[in-house]
N, C-alpha and C positions, 0 to 999 in steps of 0.2 A: 522409443518403443516400436515405432513404425519401421525403423531400420532393421530391428531384430526379426521382423516378420517377412521382410523382402528376401526372396530366394536369390541371393547374390553370391553365395559361397559354393565352391566346388564340392561335389559329393564326396563323402568320406569313404574309405575302403569298405567299411561295414555296410553302408548304404548300397554301394555297388554290388557287394557280395549278396546282400538280401535280394536285390533286384534279379540277379542271376538265378538264385534259388527259386524265384517265382516264374522263371522262364522269360524274364524281360531282359533281352540282350540286343546290342546294336547289330542287327543283321541286314545286310544289303542283298536284296534279291538279285540285283544286277551282277554282283561278284559271283554268287553261286551259279547263276545262269552262264556267266562267262566261262567258268571252269568246265561246266557241262558241255557247252558248245565247242570249246577248244578240244576237249577229249573226243567229242563226237566227230569232229572234223578229222583229227588224227586217226581215229579208229576207221573211219570211212576210207581214208587213203590207204591205211595199212592192210585193211581186210577186203579191199575192192576186188582184187584178183581172186581171193578165196570165195567171195560171194558170187562172182560171175561163174566160177567153176562149179559151185554147188547148184546154181540154177540151170547151168548148161547140162549138167548131169541129170537134173530133174526133167528137163525138156527131152533129152534123149531117151531116158527110161520111159517117160510117158508116151513118146512117139512110138517106141517099139511095142509097148503094150497095146496102145490103141490101133496100131497097124494090124495086130491080130484081131481075133474076135472080141468085141466090146461086151463083156459080161459084167454082171453085178459084182463079181469077185474082183475083176480087173479095176472097175471104177473105185471100189473100196480101197484096193491096194494103192491106186494113184492118189486118192484123197489122203491116206495115211502118210505116204511118201512126201506129198506136198506139205502137209502139216508139220512133219518132222524137219523138213528143210527150212521152213519159215521159222519154226521155234529155234532151231540151231543158230541160224543167222541172226535172229532177233536177240537172242541171249548174248551172243558174241559182241553185239553192238551195244545192247542196253546195260549190261553189267558194268563195263568201264565208265559209261556215262553216269550211271547212278552213283558209283563210288566217287567220281569226280565232283558231283553235286554235293555229296556228304563232306568231302575234303574242303570244298569251297566254303561250306558253312562253318565247319570246325575251325578253319584257318582264321576266321574273323574274330573269334572270341574264346577259342579253346573248347575242350570237350566238357559238356555239362549234362548230367543226367538228373532230371527232375520230373516228377509226376504231377506237379502243381497245375500246369495248364489243362490236365486231363480231369481234374476234380470237377464234380458237378457244380454248376453255377447257374441258378435260375434266372439271374439278371440277363444272361446271354440269350435267354428264350423270349425276352421282351420284344414283341414285333415292332412296337413304336420306336424303341431305341435302335432296333436293327435297321429299320427304314431310315432313321436319322443318320446312322453311320454310313448307310449305303449311298445316301444323297448328300453327304456332308461336303463342305468346301475342301477338306483334305483329300477325299476320294476324287473330287473333280480335278484338283491339281495333279494328283497321281495319274489320273487318266490322260491329262494333257501332256504330262512328262513322258509317259509311255508312248503316246501317239507321235510326239515330236522325235523321240529317239528312234522309233521304228522308221519314221519317214526319212530321217537322215541316213540311217544305216542302209535301208533299201535304196535310197537315192544314190548313195555312193556305189552300191553294187550295180544298179541299173546304168549309171554313167560308165563304169568300166565295161559292162556288157555291151553297151552301145559303141564304145571305142573298138572293141574286139570284133564286132559285127562287120565293121568296115573292111576287115581283113578277109572275109569269107570269099569274095570273088577270086582271090589269089589262092586261098587254101584249098578250094574244091578242085584245083588242078593238080594237087599233090596226091601221091599214093595214099591208100586207105590208112596204113599204119601211121604215117606222118600226120594225117588228119586227126587220128585218135590222140596222138601225142600232143598235138596243138590244143585239142579240146580239154585234155586233162590239165595241161599247164595253165591255160587261161582260167579254168574252173578253180584251180588252187589259188591263183592270184586273187580272184574275186572273193573266194571264201575267206582267206586269211586277211585281206584288206578290210572286209566287213567285220572280222573278229577284232582287228586292231581298233577300228572305230568304236566297236562295242566295249573294248577294254578301256578306252578313254572315258566313256560314259560311266563305266563301272567304278573307276577310280574316283571320279567326281561324286558319284552317288555314295560311295563308301565314306568319304569325308563329310558329306551332308548328313548322312544317317548317324554317324558317330557324334557330330556336333549337336544334332537334335536330341540324341539320346542323353548326352551328358548335361545339356541345358535342361532337359526334362527332370533329371535327377538332382539338380541344384537344390541347396538347402538354405534355410534362413539361419541366422546366427543362433536363434533360440533353439532350433531343431538340433544343431550341433551340440549346444550345451546340454539339452535333454538326453541326447544319445550318449554323451560322455558320462553323465550321471548314471544312466542305466548300465553302462558298461562297467562302471566302477563297482557296482553291486554284484556283478557276475563273478563267481569264484574262479572260473576258468581264466577270465581276463585278468583278475588279480594275480593268479598264479603266474600267468604269462608275463605280466609286468614285473613281478618279483624276479623271475628268471632273467629278464633283460637287464634289470638293475644290477643283479648279482654278476652277470657277465661283464657289464661295463665296469663295475667296481673292481672285478678281478683283473681286467685289462689294465686299469689305471694303477692297481697295486703292483702288477708285474713290471710295468714300465718304470715304476719308482724304485725298484730293488737296486738297480745299478747306482743310485745316488746314496745308498746307505753307507754308514761308516762301519757297522758291525752287525753280524747275525748271531743272535743268542739262541742256542739250541739245548735240548735236554738228554741226549743228542738226536733221537730218532723221531719222536712223535710231534714235537713242537719246534717251530722256528719263528723268531720275531726279528724283523729288520729295524734297526734304529739309525736315525740320522740326527746329527747336531750341526746346524748351520749357525755359527757364531754371529754372522752379520744380520741374519733375519730373525732367528729364534733365541729366546732367553733360556729355554730348556730343550732337551732332546725330544723328538717325537717318533712314534711308531709309523713307518711308511709301508710295512707289509707284515702279515702274519698268517700262519697256516698250521694245519695238523696233517699228519700222515703224508698223503701224496703231495698236497700243497706245500707241506714243510720240506719235502724232498726237492720240489721244484725251486723253492726259494734258495736252498743251499746250492743247487746246481747252477742257477743263474749267478749267485754270489761268487762261486768258484771261477766262472767264466770271466768275471770282472775283477778278480783278485781281491775280493772283499773278505776281511777276516771273519772266520766262523769260530765262535767261542762257546764251549760247552759250560752251561750253568743251568742245570735242570730246575732248581727252585725259582730262579729269576725268569726263565723262559715261560714256565707254567703260569706264574703270577702275572707277568706282563700280558700274556695271551688272554687271560680271563678278565683283567682289569682295564685294559686300554684298547680302544677301537682304532682301526686304521686311520691315519692322518690326524691323530690326537696326540697332545703332549702327555708325557708321563706324569703321574701324580707325585705329590711331595714325598711320599714314603719310599719312592724308588730313587730319589735324587742321589743319595750317597752311594748306593750300589752301582748305579749306572755311571756315575761320574768316575768311580774307580775303574770300572770296566773300560770306559772310553780312554782314560789316561793310559791304561795298560795297552790298548790297541794302538794309540798314537805312538807310544814308545816302541812297540814292535815295528810299526810302519817306518819310523825314523831309522831304526837299525837296519831295516831292509834296504832303505834308500842309500844309507851309507855303505 
């Protein structure tokens, strides 16, 4: 009994789906942050010349205006122009970064829309519980992890920066444009090296988060039994199970048609495939049957495998109604089916000769 209560079993698809509906998903903040930082770095590099042009224009316009008489109207114009420039450059930078953060989140577990986390929950307003969460061991460990990761990333960046500083005595002798190129190149090396280190931490964090998530959702054997019982009573689940069973049965039936000895038809609405294996069976059995479209499919497959198709409407209808797939024919059909098979064997023998 104790074994049934231990959470040793992997979570079922239903348990995982229910957790997602409640907003409980394996989300790594490091992965989302990595996406945002990567796009931020690319945006900064791609838009750097545009940003410098915009702010240079702002400086020139402001200089011309202030060079004239400095009035309240001019100050207002400069303020509006400055505000527009800052908003324009900020949006160009912020929109791709925001989209990258969203993509980084969705990429981890797919798109999920749920209002469950937004529903009022008075337990979240409990100050004692809130302080307990704030100063919990989990929060302390998270804080230590963030501190260590930040120190490593900044340490790598500072080490590279210190290596490049040693080149300054030589670089200051170069023309200004070469100094700027050197500065841009070294800055890119530092930025993308720090991103690479952040990426390593993000991958590790993603594995840890997913492992903790699925460990948290583990179920006991009794919980799995209870869930299965509840699902059995769900009409939608029952319907789905029946659909799957019918599909599997149909596949088995279609795969058995090539083994049939004869197809009995009426000739359009009903088709019944019979097989008689003298070595294994004492009597013939029905290996496939169908009406309308399925009947046509049976005849079509039979034609492909050169299986005899015999029209016998009364027998076809009777066999379809009285015998299920993979069952032996009842006694009342012995004589008719035996004559039919003898006729088919005779035709096949003539064809071979």
